[in-house]
C-alpha positions in Angstrom: -6.6 -0.9 20.0 -9.4 0.5 22.1 -10.9 4.0 21.6 -8.5 4.8 18.7 -9.7 7.0 15.8 -8.2 6.8 12.4 -8.3 9.8 10.2 -8.6 9.7 6.4 -5.4 10.1 4.4 -5.3 12.4 1.4 -7.1 10.7 -1.4 -5.0 9.4 -4.3 -5.9 7.3 -7.3 -2.9 5.0 -7.2 -1.1 5.1 -3.8 -1.4 6.1 -0.2 1.3 6.5 2.4 0.4 3.1 3.8 1.1 1.5 0.5 4.8 2.5 1.0 5.2 0.2 3.9 6.3 -3.4 3.9 3.2 -4.1 6.0 -0.5 -4.4 5.1 -2.0 -5.2 8.5 -3.7 -3.1 11.1 -1.8 0.1 11.8 -3.3 0.5 15.2 -1.5 -2.4 16.7 1.8 -1.1 15.4 1.1 2.3 17.0 0.2 0.4 20.3 3.5 -1.5 20.3 5.5 1.6 19.3 3.9 3.5 22.3 5.1 0.8 24.6 8.6 0.8 23.1 9.0 4.5 23.6 7.1 4.6 26.8 4.8 7.5 25.8 1.5 6.1 27.3 -1.5 4.5 25.7 -2.5 6.2 22.4 -6.0 7.8 22.3 -5.9 8.5 18.6 -3.6 8.6 15.5 -3.9 10.0 12.0 -1.8 9.4 8.8 -0.3 12.5 7.2 -1.2 12.4 3.5 1.4 14.6 1.9 4.9 13.6 0.7 6.3 11.0 -1.6 8.6 9.2 0.8 7.8 7.4 4.1 4.6 7.1 6.1 4.2 9.8 8.8 1.7 9.4 11.6 0.5 11.8 14.3 -0.2 10.1 17.6 -1.9 11.5 20.7 -1.4 10.1 24.2 -2.0 11.4 27.7 1.7 12.5 27.7 1.4 14.6 24.6 1.4 14.6 20.9 4.0 12.9 18.7 4.9 12.2 15.1 6.2 8.8 14.0 8.1 8.4 10.8 7.6 4.8 9.6 10.2 4.1 7.0 9.1 3.0 3.5 9.9 -0.5 2.1 12.3 1.2 -0.3 14.7 2.0 2.6 17.1 -0.8 3.6 18.7 -1.0 7.1 21.7 1.1 5.9 19.4 3.9 4.6 17.4 3.9 7.8 20.6 4.1 9.9 21.8 6.9 7.7 18.6 8.9 8.1 18.3 8.5 11.8 22.0 9.5 12.2 21.3 12.6 10.1 18.4 13.6 12.3 20.5 13.2 15.5 23.3 15.2 14.0 20.9 18.0 13.1 19.5 18.2 16.6 23.0 18.1 18.1 23.9 21.0 15.8 21.1 23.2 17.1 18.9 23.0 14.1 15.3 23.6 14.9 14.0 20.1 14.2 11.3 18.2 16.2 13.0 16.6 19.2 13.7 12.9 18.9 12.3 10.5 21.4 14.4 7.5 22.5 13.1 4.0 23.2 13.2 2.4 26.7 16.6 0.8 25.8 18.1 4.2 24.6 17.8 3.7 20.9 16.3 6.1 18.3 15.1 3.5 15.8 12.4 1.0 16.8 11.8 -2.0 14.6 8.5 -4.0 15.0 9.3 -7.7 14.7 5.6 -8.5 14.6 5.0 -6.3 11.5 7.6 -7.5 9.1 10.3 -5.6 10.9 9.2 -2.2 9.7 11.3 0.5 11.3 10.4 3.9 12.6 11.5 6.9 14.6 9.4 9.0 17.0 9.5 12.8 17.4 7.7 15.3 19.5 4.9 17.0 17.7 5.6 20.7 16.9 2.5 22.8 16.8 2.6 25.0 13.7 2.1 25.1 10.0 4.3 24.7 7.0 4.5 27.6 4.6 2.7 25.3 2.1 -0.2 25.1 4.6 0.0 28.8 5.3 -0.1 29.3 1.5 2.4 32.1 1.6 6.1 32.9 1.4 8.1 33.9 4.5 8.3 37.6 5.3 11.6 39.4 5.6 12.1 38.4 9.3 11.2 34.8 8.6 13.5 34.7 5.5 16.4 35.6 7.8 15.4 32.9 10.3 15.1 30.3 7.5 18.6 31.2 6.2 20.0 31.1 9.7 18.7 27.5 9.9 20.3 26.7 6.5 23.6 28.0 7.8 23.4 25.7 10.8 22.5 22.7 8.5 25.4 23.4 6.2 27.7 23.6 9.2 26.9 20.0 10.3 30.2 18.1 10.3 28.9 14.9 8.7 29.6 13.5 5.3 26.8 10.9 4.9 27.1 7.9 2.5 25.8 9.1 -0.9 22.1 8.5 -1.5 20.7 8.9 -5.0 17.8 11.4 -5.2 16.2 11.7 -8.6 14.9 15.2 -7.8 18.4 16.6 -6.8 19.6 19.3 -9.1 22.9 17.6 -10.1 20.7 14.8 -11.6 19.0 17.2 -14.1 20.3 15.3 -17.2 19.0 11.9 -16.0 15.7 13.4 -15.0 15.3 15.0 -18.4 16.0 11.7 -20.2 13.5 10.0 -18.0 10.6 12.5 -18.4 11.0 14.3 -21.7 8.6 12.0 -23.5 5.8 13.3 -21.2 6.6 17.0 -21.5 4.9 19.3 -24.0 7.2 20.6 -26.8 6.9 24.3 -25.8 8.0 23.3 -22.3 10.9 21.1 -23.6 12.4 24.3 -25.1 12.4 26.0 -21.7 14.0 23.1 -20.0 16.7 22.9 -22.7 17.5 26.6 -22.1 17.8 25.8 -18.4 20.1 22.9 -19.1 22.3 24.9 -21.3 22.9 27.4 -18.5 23.4 24.7 -16.0 26.0 23.0 -18.2 28.2 26.1 -17.8 28.4 25.6 -14.0 31.6 23.9 -12.7 29.6 21.9 -10.3 32.4 19.7 -9.1 34.6 22.7 -8.3 31.9 24.5 -6.1 32.2 24.4 -2.4 30.5 21.2 -1.1 29.1 20.6 2.3 26.2 18.8 4.2 23.0 20.0 2.6 19.4 19.4 3.5 18.5 19.7 -0.1 14.7 20.3 0.3 14.1 23.7 1.9 10.7 23.9 0.3 7.4 25.3 1.6 6.3 21.8 2.6 9.4 21.3 4.8 9.8 24.6 6.5 7.4 25.2 9.4 6.4 28.3 11.3 5.8 27.1 14.9 3.2 28.7 17.1 6.2 29.5 19.3 7.4 31.8 16.6 10.4 29.7 15.6 11.2 28.4 12.2 11.5 24.6 12.0 13.2 22.4 9.4 11.5 19.1 8.6 12.3 16.0 6.5 16.0 15.3 6.0 15.2 12.3 3.8 17.2 13.7 0.8 20.0 15.3 2.7 23.4 14.7 1.0 26.8 16.1 0.4 26.2 18.7 -2.4 27.3 22.1 -3.6 26.4 24.5 -0.8 24.4 26.7 -3.2 21.9 23.9 -3.7 20.4 24.9 -0.3 20.1 28.5 -1.5 18.8 27.5 -4.9 15.9 25.5 -3.5 15.0 28.4 -1.1 14.9 30.8 -4.1 13.1 28.5 -6.4 10.4 27.2 -4.1 10.2 28.8 -0.6 10.3 32.4 -1.8 8.2 31.8 -4.9 4.7 33.2 -4.9 2.2 33.1 -7.8 1.6 36.6 -9.0 4.6 38.1 -7.2 6.5 40.5 -9.4 9.9 39.4 -8.0 11.9 37.4 -10.6 13.9 34.3 -9.7 17.1 36.3 -10.1 15.8 38.8 -7.5 14.9 36.0 -5.1 18.2 34.3 -5.5 20.0 37.6 -4.8 17.9 38.1 -1.7 18.9 34.7 -0.3 22.5 35.3 -1.3 22.5 38.6 0.5 21.2 37.1 3.8 23.4 34.0 3.6 26.6 35.8 2.7 26.3 38.0 5.8 26.1 34.9 8.0 28.4 32.6 6.2 30.4 34.2 3.3 30.0 32.7 -0.1 32.7 32.3 -2.7 32.8 34.3 -5.9 32.0 31.2 -7.9 28.9 30.5 -5.8 27.6 34.0 -6.3 28.2 33.8 -10.0 26.4 30.6 -10.6 23.6 30.7 -8.0 21.0 32.0 -10.5 21.6 29.3 -13.1 21.6 26.7 -10.3 18.3 28.1 -9.0 16.8 28.0 -12.5 17.8 24.3 -12.7 15.9 23.8 -9.4 12.7 25.2 -11.0 13.2 22.8 -13.9 13.6 19.9 -11.5 10.3 20.8 -9.8 8.6 20.6 -13.2 10.2 17.4 -14.4 9.9 15.8 -10.9 6.1 16.4 -11.1 6.1 14.6 -14.5 8.0 11.7 -13.0 5.6 11.3 -10.1 2.5 11.6 -12.3 3.4 9.7 -15.5 6.1 7.2 -14.2 5.3 6.5 -10.6 1.5 7.0 -10.9 1.2 9.5 -8.1 -1.9 11.3 -9.4 -2.4 13.6 -6.5 -3.0 17.3 -5.7 0.6 17.4 -4.5 1.9 16.2 -7.9 -0.3 18.9 -9.7 1.2 21.5 -7.3 4.8 20.6 -8.5 3.8 20.5 -12.1 2.1 23.9 -11.9 4.8 25.4 -9.8 7.6 24.3 -12.2 5.7 25.3 -15.3 4.8 28.7 -14.2 8.3 29.3 -12.7 10.0 28.5 -16.0 7.6 30.4 -18.1 7.8 33.5 -15.9 11.6 33.4 -16.1 12.2 32.4 -19.7 9.3 33.8 -21.8 
């Protein structure tokens, strides 16, 4: 590709986003073919986004504008890719603030490059803004309301996707503990065991279930320069207890180092906003705190899984480790 500039990806010791692909050739030629398939004009530059543990996301600039392409990882089979693309289409149809999807010349959403081992991808318009992780802050009161409004829209999506296992999902806390306990310090094991005791009292199967994004974290919620709140990355969306959405918001999005607010207070804040927009059941209100606490433990154990089992020795992994550790200690010591 002529006049194309490649940016550096976030440095890692073991793996980069490009390593997730079933393709090891020149990325520029893939971007060129993609641009032709979606008819967006000749790319002038592209850059790989270095954060995240899932697919490979690339920002592309052309004379017609700026775009983001999600190139699906080699771990996703054709059924998983169809599932994910359908979820994004459903979210856009439901009015969720998600980057608009671009269709190929033949009207499809997914493009597969037959000249690059058949790797598949979707293209979206680039939304100018920053995630709350990039902003390094929690949403203010008005932004919190806007975030929860988006959560209500997501939870109202009438789609029950095929189940997809996500090791980080709160219902998998026991499996995650067994997988990571050998790497966790004894004093932290005690905190996780306290959390699991409380979680064990939740009648998870009896809670109201619905379509859940499952990952309303600072990394996936963006404040656009247009003032809107955008929801990114539906890769782990599933059919879960509805309070999982609220629990992740309380555990991660509203957490700020040094803030005096406890997890219980943050959970009550999310509950208050959500309940006014979409009433919660008495059981959901009763168990939200314990579910949120389990969410903090999963951040901590998930960080251990990425570092010690998957070999993702990155700043992002350290973020999850520190976030989970400090959150548990603040709440339980």
